[in-house]
Residue, then its C-alpha position, 0 to 999 in steps of 0.5 A: m500499500l505504502r509503495r502505491l501511495y508513493v509511486a502515486l505521489l511521484l506522478l503527481l509531483p510534474a503537475i503540481a510542479r507546473l503549477d509554479p515551474q519558479s519555486p516547486a517548494a513554495p509552501a502548498d498549505g498557502y496556495m491551496r488556501l488561495t485557490t479555495l478561496f478564488d472557488e468561493w470568491r467567484a460563487f459569492q461574486r456572481p449575484r445570486e439568482v432568483q427563478g433564474v434571474p439574477d439579482y441586482t436590486l439594491a438590497a442584493i447589492t448593498a449586501q454584496r457591498t457589505a460583505l466584500p471587505r471580509w473577501t479582502a482581508r481573507l486574502r491578505a490574510i494568506d501568508t505568500t512568504g517563499w512563494g514564487i513569482s507564478r503564485q505570487i501573480d495568481w495572488q495579484l490576479v484574484r485581489a485585481e478581481m476583488n478591485g473590479l468588484d469594489f470598483d464595479l460597486r463604488v464607480l460604475r454601477p452598470w446595473a444602475e447606470n447603464p440599460a446596456f448592462y441588461v443586454t443577454v442575447f448575442d447572434s455573433q461570437s466574440d473574439q474575446p474569452r469573456r465578451e467584452g464590456p459589463f453584462v449581467e453576471r447569469l449561471g449559465g451565461s448569455v444566450e449565444l445564438w451563434k452556438y446553435a449552427g445547423t439545425w437545431s437539436a431538442a437539447d438546442k432548443a431546450a438551451i435557447t428557450k431557458g435563457l429567453e424566458t428569463i428575460p422578461s423578468l430581468l428587464t422588468q428588475a432592470k427598470r426598477n434598479l436603473t436610477g442613474n443619470r449618465r447621459d450617453l450609457w442611456l442614448y447610446a443603449s439603444n444600439a445595443l437593445t435594438e441588436q437584441q431584439g434582431a437576434i430574439t426576432s432571427v429566431l422565430t425565422r426558423e421557429d413557430s411563434l406557438t412552440t415553447l421556444g417559439r413563445a419564449a421569443v415572442a415574450a423576451e422580443r416584447a420585453t426588449r421592445e418595450f425596455a428599449a421604448w422605456v429606456a428612450e423616453r427617459a434618455k430625454s431626461k438624463t443630464g450628467p456626464s458619463g464618464i468616471g474621471e481622471a482620479n477614477y480612471d487612475w485607480y482603475l488602471t492600477h488596481v483593477q487592469l494592472v496597468p502601471l500608467t497614470y492616466r495623463e501618462t496612458k495620454a501622452l503615450l498615445e498622442r506619441e503612437l497617433g504622431r508615429a502611426h501618421t509619419f510612418l504612413a506617410l512614408e510608406e506611401s511616399r515610397n510606394a509611389s510608383v506602386p499601384v494602389l490596393a483595389p478592394i475585393d469586389s466579388d463572391g468568387d475573389f473574396n472565396r479565392r484570396f482569403p483561405a489563400a491569404v491564411q495559408q501564405y501567412f501560417d506558411m511564412l511563420a513557421q519558415r521564419k520561426l516567428l511562431d510555433v505553428r501547430d496544426w490546428m492554427g490554420p484551421a481555426l483562423a480560416a474559420r474566422t473569415g467571414r463571407y463576402r459582403a457587397g455595399p458600403r464598407e466599414f472601416f476593418s473591412e476597407v483593409d481586409y478587402r485589400d489584403p485578406m493577410v494584414m488582418r490575419t495578423h490581428g487574428y491571433h484572437w482565435i489561436d487564443m481562443e483555440r489554445i484556451a480549449r486545447e490547452p488549458h493553463p495548469s493554475p487552478i487560478r489562470s484556467r478560469i477566464l478573468l473578470y472585469n476584462i482584465f486580460t485585454s491589455r495581452t489579448e488586444g495588445l498582442a493581436t495589435g502588435w502582432e500587426e507590426m511585428m509581422l510587418q518588421a518581420g518582413i512578412f509584407d514586403a512581396s506587397p509594400r502598399s499592405r504596410e500602408l495599412v498596418y499604419i492605418l489600423m494603428a492610426q486608428r487605434a490610438a484616435r480611438a482610445l484617445g477618444e475613450l480618454k476624452m470621455h472619461g478624463e474631460l468628461a467629453p460626450v460620446t459625440e466629440a470622442a467619435s469625431f476625434a476618432v473619424a477625424n483622425t483616422p487616415r483616408g476617411w474610412l472610419k465614418s461618422g454615418g457608420g455604426l462602428v465609431w458609435f459601437e466602439q465609443h460606446l463599449y470603451l464608455q462602459q469598460p473604461s481602459y478598453g480602448i487603450s489596451y491596444l495600443i499600452g498592452k502592445m508596448d508592454i509586450e514590446r517591452t517583455i521582447q526586448r528584455r528576453h533579448q537582452q536576457l538571451g543574446a544569440d539564443f533568442r528565438l521569436d517563435q520560442v518567447m512566444n511560446a513562453m508568452e503563452r504559457s503565461g496565459l491570458i492575463p495582464a501584460s505587466l504581470i506577463r514581462w514579470e513572470m518571463t523575465g523572471e525580474l520584478p520592474d520598478d513600475v510592476r512593483r510601485m503599482l502592486r504597492r499601491 
């Protein structure tokens, strides 16, 4: 018996070590307390449900606010002495989530301020591990109609029905909860509610209204339509600014998103990035003056030929140049997300995509992330769960955006010089819309001013004020502070990690191996990835974590 136990323990040791390879001898009891606390915390963070409806009433929120200090005290009581870097990072992630709830309770208050918080039906997949922005936390999750492709099975219909049936009660509760005065959050919620209404209506194109699912869809569509009208009427009387202010923005960056910068430092960096993008675009245009401009794809046949070819060529080049450790599943994961040809007016990203499909495939790193989550769960009990409050965005959006320019510098677009211009156009748009976010939150400017700034500073007039994209983006960034800046601020932090690894490795540096190490860190803030990968706690990160 003892021999079998000894052998079993030997077999378990590698798995235990993977939780913190830099400190396999760290005290297990403290880390087990952390993982136990994390499981209990997640159950507490999600609101209780009454007949399937999340409870965001004043009484429920007050109870959560009263109890939160006991959870943070339990976290602080865990002795982390002797812990390696990986386990210290896990502790910081739990702390960041608790700070995220604290910020919601004190500042954002989305259940009271933001009508779009109550949208729960979506017909398209997010490219993020958790849908962008604040939404109600439901035990069964949102109704993600895109998951139910092809003919619906009985189980599919039952799942959709269950999600739709609670919408009338949820929206009835929302009318009691929504007492805020943040004008733009009320005004621009209409777009999200219209999208939900359309998604529910699409169910009725496939299901008879007299079936159980059909009746649930009819009731949910009616409730959404009536709620949208209720919101639109009350929006007329709202007068307050919707931004959170510079001081709150600083606190959120430091304590929730774990970005080691202030609002003003972020603004200066983004202004620099906007200027750099426009300057490099001008230089590329000058260099390419004798090269024919890129004509957009204008037919279904051209689309179906060029997009799959771009995916194949892209992964061939990644493998040949040892830029990424290419796995067999990566190409299909990306190819499945190329969409289909759409004629007519194009929004900003289609202007880019239809001129060279390979450019946006670099940003498609998101789909590699998403597929890796399913195939290679992180061994940490904490990092294997998707972080709340979009805490992962400096890594997910930062790497996808940074990868665009890294691939440009690696020579991926050398055979198509005009494609290099597209990368700088993308960068300029990301900087312009991020500065729009800072205008809303720091200067308390309205969405209209932020959108106008983004449109005016995006090259070639491709971001149109008459289109839906600029309004969707600025509304998202108003709801979820720091999301707009994460693309470029996260990119910069990732570049700093690569810089330091190049210094440390010297002639042994290989980008594909560095990227493997980055993947092993999981979808966590870029600042913590820098700490883990370099083995050094940078001064800016140390100062941030001490606050």
